[in-house]
C-alpha positions, 0 to 999 in steps of 0.5 A: 653570870656565875663562874660556871655560866661564864665558862660555858658561854666562852666555851671552856671548861671550868678548870681552864676558867679557874686557870684564867681567873686565878693565873698559873704558877710556873712548872717545869718549862711552863711559864707563869701566867698572871690572873685574868683580873690583874690590873692591865697597863692602861693605854693613853686615852689621848688621840695618837697619830700612831695606831695602838695595839687595841686598834690593831686587835679591832682591825684583826677582829673586823677583818675576820668578820669580812668588814670593809676597809672604810667601815673599819676606818670609820669605827676607829676614826682614821683615814681609810688609807691609814688602815689599808697601809697598816694591813699591807705593811704589817700583814703576814703571808701564811704557809699556804700562801694566804694573807693574814693580819695578826695584831700582835705581830703587827704591833711588834713590827711597828715598834721595831720600825719606830726608833729614830734616827735610822738610815734613810733611803740614800744611805741604804743605796750606795749607787744612789748615794754616790750619784747624789754626792757627786752632783752636789759636788758639782753644785747642782741643787737637790731639785735638779738632782731629783729630776736627773734621777727620774730621767736617767733611771726611768725603770728603777724606782729605788733610784728616785728620791724627792729633793726634800729627802736630799735636804734631810740627808744633809741637815738632819741630826743623827743621820750619816746619809751624806757628808755635812760639808756638802752643804757648802755646795748648796745655793745658800752654803748654810750649815743649818736650815733656817726659815725665810726672812723678810727682805730689807726695804730698799730705798728708792734712788733718784735716776733722771728720765726713767722709763718705768717697767709698766711701759715695757712691751707686752712681748717682754712681759710674757717672755714670748720673744727673746732679746729682753734682758734683766740686769743688776750688780753683785757687790763684793767686800765692803762694796768696793768691787762689783760684777754686772749680770745680764739674764735673758728673760726667755732662755735664762741665758747669763752674761757676766760683765767685768767691771775693773774700773769700779761701778760708777755710772760711766764705768757701768755704761761703757762695760754694758755697751761693750758686752751688748754690742756683741749680741745679734740684733734680734737679741737686743730688744730691751733691758730692765734694771732696778733704780740703782745709781749705777744706771744714771747714764742709761740714756747714753747706753740706749743711744749707743746700743739702741736698747731701751732701759726700763726701771723697776718700781722701788722695793720690787725685786720680783719684777726682775725675778730671773736676774735675782734668782741667777744672782743667788746662784752666782753667790756659790762662785762669788761669796759675799764678803770677798773681793770681786776685783780679783776675778778676770774676764776669763773667770767670769766666762767660765762661771757663766758657761757652767751656769748656762749648762745647768738644767733648769726647772722653768725650761722643762729641765733644758739648759739655757745654752740648749734653749738659746742654741735652738733659738739661734738655729731657728 
């Protein structure tokens, strides 16, 4: 088209078209405008996870044409939820109450939200921050705190976060939502997050007359009946001291066994006999252990307590999953590399009582003590 035809098609005068084409110099309070044919700043052509300004202009134009969200999303190669979220976040309410989407205003809002790092949800809410920080000091896990918030603040969505949000508030660099030293109260106590490592292979131990876990009663496998226990040792510095742990499979109730005379087979047998003998008869059904030599005297234990002992397969800690999980929790109280012989039986009772009063996800957020109390009351 000629210049005059183009001006008439757009609907402007030729004088305005000349200003658009040739630009306009600054005059008084009027700022200068570049020519229309000036080389624009090229946007990157590679796909981006973020909407660009051209995408937002397209959204605004199509909304003026009454196009649907799904149609706009298909044209831009985006998810419909992305377009819907963009309109809801960056739209503008006009003076007459109507909702309007302005692409350049939307771009400015998006650019203002993008810089990192920024203060997270925990840092913006002092009440939420204090609740999480106080329960971390009590050695609650982030997931336990998350569900406690849901149960306590049912009508306040601003007081709910996911457990991953708590982890990021602790570990993300540049954030100050939670004190970094609270990572010592987590199960691992690590100052940095790291991926899971493959467990070291365990050597099989020669224990005579073992009855394997495959012969354990079905009621112990499906946890339908209480009284079936899992046991193991946690070792201290240079393996010179140990504590025996017993976890009931149905209620996850924990009992800690003091081993002041070492953890050879005779000492472990006598300590387990003394502990298990305090249980009522209906809570003494079976005991599952790994193939450690500390249970070489299992036959004498079974005769004294009438509790059969079943042994896991070599290198299969998941067959005693409740006990392995509990041993990990106990490392908050008995860190690796410390002397466990310094702890008295009263210390062990206090630790067991604290763990038995923690809510558990697998118990629908009841505590082991509550579940055992219901069982005994029934």
